[in-house]
N, CA, C and O atoms as a MOPAC input file, in Angstrom:
PM7 MOZYME 1SCF
protein

 N    -21.26800 1   -61.29000 1   130.25500 1
 C    -22.40400 1   -61.01800 1   129.39000 1
 C    -23.49000 1   -60.36200 1   130.23400 1
 O    -23.71600 1   -60.73100 1   131.38700 1
 N    -24.15200 1   -59.38300 1   129.63200 1
 C    -25.21400 1   -58.65100 1   130.30900 1
 C    -26.46400 1   -58.64500 1   129.44300 1
 O    -26.38500 1   -58.67500 1   128.21500 1
 N    -27.60800 1   -58.60500 1   130.09200 1
 C    -28.88700 1   -58.52900 1   129.39900 1
 C    -29.55800 1   -57.22300 1   129.79500 1
 O    -29.75700 1   -56.93400 1   130.97500 1
 N    -29.89600 1   -56.45400 1   128.78900 1
 C    -30.68300 1   -55.24200 1   128.96100 1
 C    -32.12000 1   -55.64400 1   128.67700 1
 O    -32.46500 1   -55.97100 1   127.54100 1
 N    -32.95500 1   -55.62100 1   129.70200 1
 C    -34.33200 1   -56.09300 1   129.61500 1
 C    -35.28900 1   -54.90900 1   129.65900 1
 O    -35.23000 1   -54.08100 1   130.56800 1
 N    -36.16900 1   -54.84000 1   128.66800 1
 C    -37.19400 1   -53.80300 1   128.62700 1
 C    -38.54200 1   -54.50400 1   128.72800 1
 O    -38.90600 1   -55.28000 1   127.84500 1
 N    -39.27900 1   -54.23700 1   129.79300 1
 C    -40.59400 1   -54.82400 1   129.98900 1
 C    -41.63200 1   -53.77600 1   129.63800 1
 O    -41.60700 1   -52.65800 1   130.15400 1
 N    -42.55200 1   -54.15200 1   128.74700 1
 C    -43.57300 1   -53.22400 1   128.26300 1
 C    -44.94800 1   -53.85500 1   128.40600 1
 O    -45.17000 1   -54.98800 1   127.98000 1
 N    -45.86400 1   -53.11400 1   129.00800 1
 C    -47.26200 1   -53.50900 1   129.03300 1
 C    -47.99100 1   -52.56400 1   128.09100 1
 O    -48.01600 1   -51.35300 1   128.30900 1
 N    -48.58800 1   -53.12900 1   127.03800 1
 C    -49.24900 1   -52.34900 1   126.00200 1
 C    -50.74900 1   -52.62400 1   126.03900 1
 O    -51.17000 1   -53.75300 1   126.29100 1
 N    -51.54700 1   -51.60100 1   125.78900 1
 C    -52.99700 1   -51.78400 1   125.75100 1
 C    -53.35800 1   -52.91000 1   124.77900 1
 O    -52.77100 1   -53.02700 1   123.70400 1
 N    -54.30700 1   -53.71300 1   125.16200 1
 C    -54.70600 1   -54.87700 1   124.36700 1
 C    -55.08600 1   -54.50700 1   122.94500 1
 O    -54.72400 1   -55.21700 1   122.00800 1
 N    -55.81000 1   -53.40500 1   122.76500 1
 C    -56.26400 1   -53.03300 1   121.42300 1
 C    -55.13500 1   -52.61200 1   120.49000 1
 O    -55.33200 1   -52.55500 1   119.27700 1
 N    -53.96000 1   -52.31600 1   121.03200 1
 C    -52.80400 1   -51.93800 1   120.21100 1
 C    -51.72000 1   -53.00900 1   120.16500 1
 O    -50.70100 1   -52.82300 1   119.49900 1
 N    -51.92000 1   -54.11300 1   120.85200 1
 C    -50.86700 1   -55.10900 1   120.99900 1
 C    -50.37800 1   -55.67000 1   119.66200 1
 O    -49.17000 1   -55.82300 1   119.48000 1
 N    -51.25900 1   -55.97400 1   118.74000 1
 C    -50.84300 1   -56.53500 1   117.45300 1
 C    -50.01600 1   -55.52800 1   116.65600 1
 O    -48.98100 1   -55.87800 1   116.09000 1
 N    -50.47700 1   -54.27400 1   116.61500 1
 C    -49.72500 1   -53.22500 1   115.92900 1
 C    -48.36800 1   -53.02500 1   116.58500 1
 O    -47.34800 1   -52.93500 1   115.90200 1
 N    -48.35700 1   -52.95700 1   117.91000 1
 C    -47.11400 1   -52.75300 1   118.65700 1
 C    -46.12200 1   -53.86800 1   118.37900 1
 O    -44.95400 1   -53.59800 1   118.09900 1
 N    -46.56500 1   -55.11300 1   118.45000 1
 C    -45.66900 1   -56.24700 1   118.23300 1
 C    -45.09100 1   -56.21400 1   116.82100 1
 O    -43.89900 1   -56.45600 1   116.63200 1
 N    -45.91700 1   -55.92000 1   115.84500 1
 C    -45.43500 1   -55.81800 1   114.46600 1
 C    -44.39500 1   -54.70900 1   114.33300 1
 O    -43.35100 1   -54.91100 1   113.71300 1
 N    -44.67200 1   -53.54300 1   114.90700 1
 C    -43.74600 1   -52.41500 1   114.84600 1
 C    -42.43600 1   -52.74300 1   115.54900 1
 O    -41.36000 1   -52.39600 1   115.06400 1
 N    -42.53200 1   -53.40900 1   116.68900 1
 C    -41.31400 1   -53.79900 1   117.41100 1
 C    -40.45400 1   -54.72600 1   116.55600 1
 O    -39.23900 1   -54.54400 1   116.46400 1
 N    -41.08400 1   -55.71800 1   115.93100 1
 C    -40.34200 1   -56.71700 1   115.16300 1
 C    -39.80100 1   -56.17300 1   113.84300 1
 O    -38.74600 1   -56.61700 1   113.38700 1
 N    -40.49000 1   -55.23300 1   113.22500 1
 C    -40.06900 1   -54.76400 1   111.90600 1
 C    -39.30500 1   -53.43800 1   111.93300 1
 O    -38.57700 1   -53.12400 1   110.99100 1
 N    -39.46900 1   -52.66000 1   113.00700 1
 C    -38.84700 1   -51.33300 1   113.04100 1
 C    -37.96500 1   -51.12900 1   114.26900 1
 O    -36.75600 1   -50.93000 1   114.14600 1
 N    -38.57300 1   -51.18000 1   115.45000 1
 C    -37.83900 1   -50.78000 1   116.65100 1
 C    -36.66400 1   -51.70500 1   116.97500 1
 O    -35.53900 1   -51.23500 1   117.13900 1
 N    -36.90800 1   -52.99000 1   117.06800 1
 C    -35.81700 1   -53.91200 1   117.39900 1
 C    -34.72100 1   -53.86900 1   116.32800 1
 O    -33.54400 1   -53.82700 1   116.68600 1
 N    -35.05200 1   -53.87800 1   115.03000 1
 C    -33.97900 1   -53.72000 1   114.03600 1
 C    -33.19500 1   -52.41600 1   114.21100 1
 O    -31.98100 1   -52.40100 1   114.00700 1
 N    -33.86800 1   -51.32600 1   114.58500 1
 C    -33.16400 1   -50.06500 1   114.83000 1
 C    -32.21900 1   -50.18200 1   116.02600 1
 O    -31.09500 1   -49.67900 1   115.98400 1
 N    -32.67100 1   -50.83900 1   117.08200 1
 C    -31.80400 1   -51.04400 1   118.25200 1
 C    -30.60200 1   -51.90200 1   117.86400 1
 O    -29.46900 1   -51.58100 1   118.22200 1
 N    -30.83900 1   -52.97200 1   117.14600 1
 C    -29.74000 1   -53.86000 1   116.75500 1
 C    -28.77000 1   -53.16900 1   115.79300 1
 O    -27.57700 1   -53.47400 1   115.79100 1
 N    -29.27400 1   -52.24700 1   114.98100 1
 C    -28.41400 1   -51.52700 1   114.02200 1
 C    -27.41100 1   -50.60900 1   114.71600 1
 O    -26.45900 1   -50.15500 1   114.08100 1
 N    -27.60300 1   -50.32700 1   116.00000 1
 C    -26.63000 1   -49.50500 1   116.71800 1
 C    -25.30000 1   -50.23500 1   116.87900 1
 O    -24.26900 1   -49.60100 1   117.10200 1
 N    -25.31600 1   -51.55000 1   116.76900 1
 C    -24.09800 1   -52.33000 1   116.94700 1
 C    -23.70800 1   -52.56300 1   118.39200 1
 O    -22.63200 1   -53.09300 1   118.67000 1
 N    -24.56700 1   -52.17600 1   119.30700 1
 C    -24.24900 1   -52.30200 1   120.72800 1
 C    -24.61000 1   -53.67000 1   121.30200 1
 O    -24.12000 1   -54.04400 1   122.36800 1
 N    -25.45900 1   -54.41500 1   120.60600 1
 C    -25.95600 1   -55.67800 1   121.15100 1
 C    -25.62600 1   -56.83600 1   120.22500 1
 O    -25.54300 1   -56.68000 1   119.00700 1
 N    -25.44000 1   -57.99900 1   120.83400 1
 C    -25.08500 1   -59.20100 1   120.09400 1
 C    -26.30100 1   -59.98600 1   119.61700 1
 O    -26.27400 1   -60.60900 1   118.55600 1
 N    -27.34800 1   -59.95000 1   120.39800 1
 C    -28.52400 1   -60.77800 1   120.13700 1
 C    -29.72300 1   -60.15200 1   120.85500 1
 O    -29.57200 1   -59.26500 1   121.69600 1
 N    -30.89500 1   -60.62800 1   120.50600 1
 C    -32.10800 1   -60.16200 1   121.17700 1
 C    -33.15700 1   -61.26600 1   121.15600 1
 O    -33.05200 1   -62.23900 1   120.41000 1
 N    -34.15300 1   -61.08800 1   121.98500 1
 C    -35.33500 1   -61.95000 1   121.95200 1
 C    -36.49100 1   -61.15300 1   122.53900 1
 O    -36.30600 1   -60.24600 1   123.35000 1
 N    -37.68800 1   -61.52400 1   122.10000 1
 C    -38.89200 1   -60.89700 1   122.64100 1
 C    -39.77500 1   -62.00800 1   123.18800 1
 O    -40.00500 1   -63.02100 1   122.52800 1
 N    -40.26000 1   -61.80200 1   124.39700 1
 C    -41.07700 1   -62.81000 1   125.07500 1
 C    -42.37500 1   -62.15500 1   125.52800 1
 O    -42.40700 1   -60.97000 1   125.85800 1
 N    -43.44000 1   -62.94400 1   125.53800 1
 C    -44.71100 1   -62.45900 1   126.07900 1
 C    -44.92400 1   -63.10500 1   127.43600 1
 O    -44.82000 1   -64.32400 1   127.56900 1
 N    -45.21900 1   -62.30400 1   128.43300 1
 C    -45.51300 1   -62.84100 1   129.75200 1
 C    -46.87500 1   -63.51500 1   129.71400 1
 O    -47.82800 1   -62.97500 1   129.15300 1
 N    -46.95800 1   -64.66700 1   130.29700 1
 C    -48.20600 1   -65.42400 1   130.32500 1
 C    -48.99100 1   -65.04500 1   131.57200 1
 O    -48.76000 1   -65.56200 1   132.66500 1
 N    -49.91800 1   -64.13000 1   131.37100 1
 C    -50.76300 1   -63.69900 1   132.47800 1
 C    -52.11300 1   -63.27000 1   131.91000 1
 O    -52.22000 1   -62.88500 1   130.74600 1
 N    -53.11700 1   -63.34200 1   132.74000 1
 C    -54.45100 1   -62.91600 1   132.34100 1
 C    -54.68400 1   -61.51800 1   132.87700 1
 O    -55.06000 1   -61.33300 1   134.03400 1
 N    -54.45700 1   -60.54100 1   132.02200 1
 C    -54.60700 1   -59.15200 1   132.41800 1
 C    -55.51100 1   -58.47300 1   131.40000 1
 O    -55.15300 1   -58.37100 1   130.22600 1
 N    -56.66200 1   -58.01400 1   131.82800 1
 C    -57.66400 1   -57.46400 1   130.92400 1
 C    -57.26500 1   -56.13700 1   130.28000 1
 O    -57.77300 1   -55.79500 1   129.21200 1
 N    -56.37200 1   -55.39400 1   130.90500 1
 C    -56.07300 1   -54.06700 1   130.37900 1
 C    -54.78200 1   -53.99100 1   129.56500 1
 O    -54.34200 1   -52.89300 1   129.22400 1
 N    -54.17300 1   -55.11700 1   129.24900 1
 C    -52.98100 1   -55.06800 1   128.40800 1
 C    -52.22600 1   -56.37100 1   128.38000 1
 O    -52.46600 1   -57.27700 1   129.17800 1
 N    -51.29700 1   -56.44000 1   127.43100 1
 C    -50.40100 1   -57.57500 1   127.30900 1
 C    -49.00500 1   -57.11100 1   127.68100 1
 O    -48.62400 1   -55.97800 1   127.38700 1
 N    -48.24100 1   -57.98000 1   128.32500 1
 C    -46.91200 1   -57.62100 1   128.79400 1
 C    -45.86300 1   -58.43300 1   128.05100 1
 O    -45.98400 1   -59.64700 1   127.88900 1
 N    -44.82900 1   -57.72400 1   127.60300 1
 C    -43.73200 1   -58.32500 1   126.85000 1
 C    -42.40900 1   -57.95000 1   127.51100 1
 O    -42.28900 1   -56.90100 1   128.14400 1
 N    -41.42600 1   -58.82300 1   127.35200 1
 C    -40.05700 1   -58.53400 1   127.77500 1
 C    -39.16800 1   -58.65000 1   126.54700 1
 O    -39.11700 1   -59.69300 1   125.89500 1
 N    -38.47600 1   -57.57300 1   126.24600 1
 C    -37.52700 1   -57.57600 1   125.14200 1
 C    -36.14600 1   -57.58100 1   125.76600 1
 O    -35.81800 1   -56.70700 1   126.56800 1
 N    -35.33300 1   -58.56700 1   125.39800 1
 C    -34.02100 1   -58.72800 1   126.00600 1
 C    -32.94800 1   -58.58600 1   124.94300 1
 O    -33.00600 1   -59.20800 1   123.88300 1
 N    -31.96300 1   -57.74700 1   125.25700 1
 C    -30.83400 1   -57.50000 1   124.37200 1
 C    -29.56100 1   -57.91900 1   125.11300 1
 O    -29.37200 1   -57.55900 1   126.27400 1
 N    -28.70100 1   -58.66900 1   124.45000 1
 C    -27.46100 1   -59.13800 1   125.06400 1
 C    -26.29300 1   -58.25200 1   124.64300 1
 O    -26.14200 1   -57.91800 1   123.46800 1
 N    -25.46700 1   -57.87500 1   125.62700 1
 C    -24.25600 1   -57.12100 1   125.31300 1
 C    -23.09000 1   -57.65800 1   126.13300 1
 O    -23.28200 1   -58.35700 1   127.12800 1
 N    -21.88800 1   -57.32100 1   125.70300 1
 C    -20.69500 1   -57.91100 1   126.30300 1
 C    -20.29000 1   -57.26900 1   127.61700 1
 O    -19.75900 1   -57.94600 1   128.49700 1
 N    -20.53300 1   -55.96700 1   127.76200 1
 C    -20.04500 1   -55.28700 1   128.96500 1
 C    -20.90500 1   -54.06500 1   129.28700 1
 O    -21.68700 1   -53.59100 1   128.46300 1
 N    -20.73400 1   -53.57800 1   130.50200 1
 C    -21.53600 1   -52.44400 1   130.95800 1
 C    -21.16200 1   -51.13900 1   130.25700 1
 O    -22.00200 1   -50.25000 1   130.12000 1
 N    -19.91500 1   -51.01500 1   129.81400 1
 C    -19.50500 1   -49.81100 1   129.08500 1
 C    -20.27400 1   -49.69600 1   127.77500 1
 O    -20.67900 1   -48.60100 1   127.38400 1
 N    -20.47600 1   -50.81500 1   127.10200 1
 C    -21.25500 1   -50.81600 1   125.86300 1
 C    -22.69200 1   -50.42600 1   126.14200 1
 O    -23.28100 1   -49.63800 1   125.40200 1
 N    -23.25100 1   -50.96600 1   127.19500 1
 C    -24.62600 1   -50.62600 1   127.56300 1
 C    -24.74900 1   -49.14400 1   127.91600 1
 O    -25.73200 1   -48.49900 1   127.55300 1
 N    -23.77300 1   -48.61200 1   128.61000 1
 C    -23.78600 1   -47.19200 1   128.95200 1
 C    -23.70400 1   -46.33700 1   127.68400 1
 O    -24.39400 1   -45.32400 1   127.57000 1
 N    -22.87400 1   -46.73800 1   126.74800 1
 C    -22.76400 1   -46.01400 1   125.47700 1
 C    -24.10300 1   -46.03500 1   124.73200 1
 O    -24.52700 1   -45.01600 1   124.18600 1
 N    -24.76200 1   -47.18800 1   124.71000 1
 C    -26.09200 1   -47.27100 1   124.09900 1
 C    -27.05700 1   -46.31200 1   124.80500 1
 O    -27.80400 1   -45.58000 1   124.15600 1
 N    -27.03200 1   -46.32600 1   126.12500 1
 C    -27.97300 1   -45.51800 1   126.91700 1
 C    -27.81100 1   -44.02700 1   126.67200 1
 O    -28.79500 1   -43.28900 1   126.71000 1
 N    -26.60600 1   -43.57600 1   126.42500 1
 C    -26.39400 1   -42.14300 1   126.22600 1
 C    -26.48000 1   -41.72600 1   124.75900 1
 O    -26.97600 1   -40.64100 1   124.45800 1
 N    -26.00600 1   -42.56900 1   123.84600 1
 C    -25.93900 1   -42.17400 1   122.43800 1
 C    -27.18400 1   -42.51700 1   121.62600 1
 O    -27.53200 1   -41.78600 1   120.69900 1
 N    -27.85100 1   -43.60400 1   121.95600 1
 C    -28.93200 1   -44.10900 1   121.10200 1
 C    -30.30200 1   -44.19300 1   121.77300 1
 O    -31.32200 1   -43.91200 1   121.14300 1
 N    -30.32600 1   -44.57300 1   123.02900 1
 C    -31.59500 1   -44.84900 1   123.70800 1
 C    -32.55800 1   -43.65900 1   123.73400 1
 O    -33.75500 1   -43.86000 1   123.52700 1
 N    -32.09500 1   -42.43800 1   123.97600 1
 C    -33.07000 1   -41.34400 1   124.05600 1
 C    -33.94300 1   -41.20700 1   122.80700 1
 O    -35.15800 1   -41.05100 1   122.92900 1
 N    -33.36200 1   -41.26200 1   121.62600 1
 C    -34.15500 1   -41.13500 1   120.39800 1
 C    -35.06000 1   -42.34900 1   120.19800 1
 O    -36.23100 1   -42.19600 1   119.85000 1
 N    -34.53400 1   -43.54000 1   120.41200 1
 C    -35.33100 1   -44.75300 1   120.21200 1
 C    -36.49200 1   -44.81100 1   121.20100 1
 O    -37.59800 1   -45.21000 1   120.83500 1
 N    -36.25400 1   -44.42400 1   122.43100 1
 C    -37.32900 1   -44.39900 1   123.42400 1
 C    -38.35400 1   -43.32500 1   123.08700 1
 O    -39.55000 1   -43.52900 1   123.29600 1
 N    -37.90800 1   -42.19000 1   122.57300 1
 C    -38.84100 1   -41.12800 1   122.17700 1
 C    -39.71300 1   -41.57200 1   121.00800 1
 O    -40.90300 1   -41.26300 1   120.96700 1
 N    -39.12500 1   -42.29600 1   120.05900 1
 C    -39.91300 1   -42.82300 1   118.93800 1
 C    -41.04700 1   -43.70200 1   119.45500 1
 O    -42.18700 1   -43.59400 1   119.00200 1
 N    -40.72000 1   -44.57100 1   120.40700 1
 C    -41.71600 1   -45.47100 1   121.00500 1
 C    -42.77200 1   -44.66000 1   121.75800 1
 O    -43.97200 1   -44.88700 1   121.60300 1
 N    -42.31600 1   -43.72900 1   122.56000 1
 C    -43.24500 1   -42.92400 1   123.36700 1
 C    -44.18800 1   -42.10800 1   122.49100 1
 O    -45.37100 1   -41.97900 1   122.80700 1
 N    -43.68200 1   -41.56400 1   121.41100 1
 C    -44.52700 1   -40.77200 1   120.52000 1
 C    -45.55800 1   -41.62900 1   119.79400 1
 O    -46.70000 1   -41.20900 1   119.60900 1
 N    -45.16100 1   -42.81100 1   119.39000 1
 C    -46.06900 1   -43.68400 1   118.64500 1
 C    -47.17400 1   -44.24900 1   119.54200 1
 O    -48.31500 1   -44.39300 1   119.10200 1
 N    -46.84100 1   -44.57200 1   120.80300 1
 C    -47.80200 1   -45.24400 1   121.69200 1
 C    -48.08300 1   -44.42700 1   122.95600 1
 O    -48.26000 1   -44.99200 1   124.03500 1
 N    -48.12300 1   -43.14100 1   122.82700 1
 C    -48.32900 1   -42.25100 1   123.97300 1
 C    -49.57000 1   -42.63800 1   124.76900 1
 O    -50.65100 1   -42.82900 1   124.21200 1
 N    -49.39100 1   -42.75000 1   126.07600 1
 C    -50.46900 1   -43.04400 1   127.02600 1
 C    -51.12600 1   -44.39600 1   126.81500 1
 O    -52.22300 1   -44.63000 1   127.32300 1
 N    -50.48500 1   -45.29000 1   126.08000 1
 C    -51.04800 1   -46.61300 1   125.80800 1
 C    -50.15100 1   -47.73700 1   126.32200 1
 O    -50.40800 1   -48.90800 1   126.04300 1
 N    -49.11000 1   -47.39700 1   127.06300 1
 C    -48.18100 1   -48.40900 1   127.56000 1
 C    -47.50800 1   -47.92400 1   128.84100 1
 O    -47.52600 1   -46.73700 1   129.16800 1
 N    -46.92500 1   -48.86000 1   129.54100 1
 C    -45.97800 1   -48.57000 1   130.61900 1
 C    -44.75800 1   -49.42900 1   130.35600 1
 O    -44.86900 1   -50.52800 1   129.81100 1
 N    -43.59800 1   -48.93300 1   130.74000 1
 C    -42.36100 1   -49.67200 1   130.49600 1
 C    -41.39500 1   -49.46000 1   131.65400 1
 O    -41.40700 1   -48.42000 1   132.31300 1
 N    -40.56200 1   -50.46200 1   131.88600 1
 C    -39.43900 1   -50.29200 1   132.80000 1
 C    -38.27600 1   -51.12400 1   132.29500 1
 O    -38.45600 1   -52.11500 1   131.58700 1
 N    -37.10100 1   -50.70900 1   132.66900 1
 C    -35.87300 1   -51.32900 1   132.17800 1
 C    -35.03900 1   -51.86800 1   133.32400 1
 O    -34.96000 1   -51.25600 1   134.38900 1
 N    -34.41700 1   -53.01400 1   133.10200 1
 C    -33.52900 1   -53.61700 1   134.08300 1
 C    -32.29100 1   -54.14100 1   133.36600 1
 O    -32.32000 1   -54.40700 1   132.16400 1
 N    -31.21600 1   -54.28500 1   134.11200 1
 C    -29.98700 1   -54.86700 1   133.58600 1
 C    -29.66200 1   -56.08000 1   134.43700 1
 O    -29.69800 1   -56.02600 1   135.66600 1
 N    -29.34300 1   -57.18200 1   133.75700 1
 C    -29.01600 1   -58.42100 1   134.44900 1
 C    -27.65000 1   -58.91800 1   133.98500 1
 O    -27.28800 1   -58.76400 1   132.81800 1
 N    -26.91100 1   -59.50200 1   134.88700 1
 C    -25.64800 1   -60.12600 1   134.55100 1
 C    -25.85500 1   -61.62300 1   134.41100 1
 O    -26.44500 1   -62.25000 1   135.29100 1
 N    -25.37900 1   -62.20100 1   133.32400 1
 C    -25.45700 1   -63.64000 1   133.12200 1
 C    -24.31200 1   -64.27500 1   133.89500 1
 O    -23.14900 1   -63.92200 1   133.70000 1
 N    -24.64600 1   -65.20600 1   134.76600 1
 C    -23.62600 1   -65.86400 1   135.59100 1
 C    -23.20600 1   -67.19600 1   135.01600 1
 O    -22.35600 1   -67.87600 1   135.59000 1

């Protein structure tokens, strides 16, 4: 089992809108690809005046599935996010293996 983790720091003034959009649009779109088994969204507990940080984790069975997601689906989904929240967030992605 593998976890595809996307960490996003969003400007505080957009955090409520962003979280709503993630829960109602973006995450359902990612899950609709059929590449992931489950997901969760977590908020990092930190005192940061310029934004809130979230980790969105998607579970998949193997690296081939994750690679297929990365090439077939991720570019459009990431562009949708970038266009909606341009210059208001930073993001990075990591892959973890569940032991």
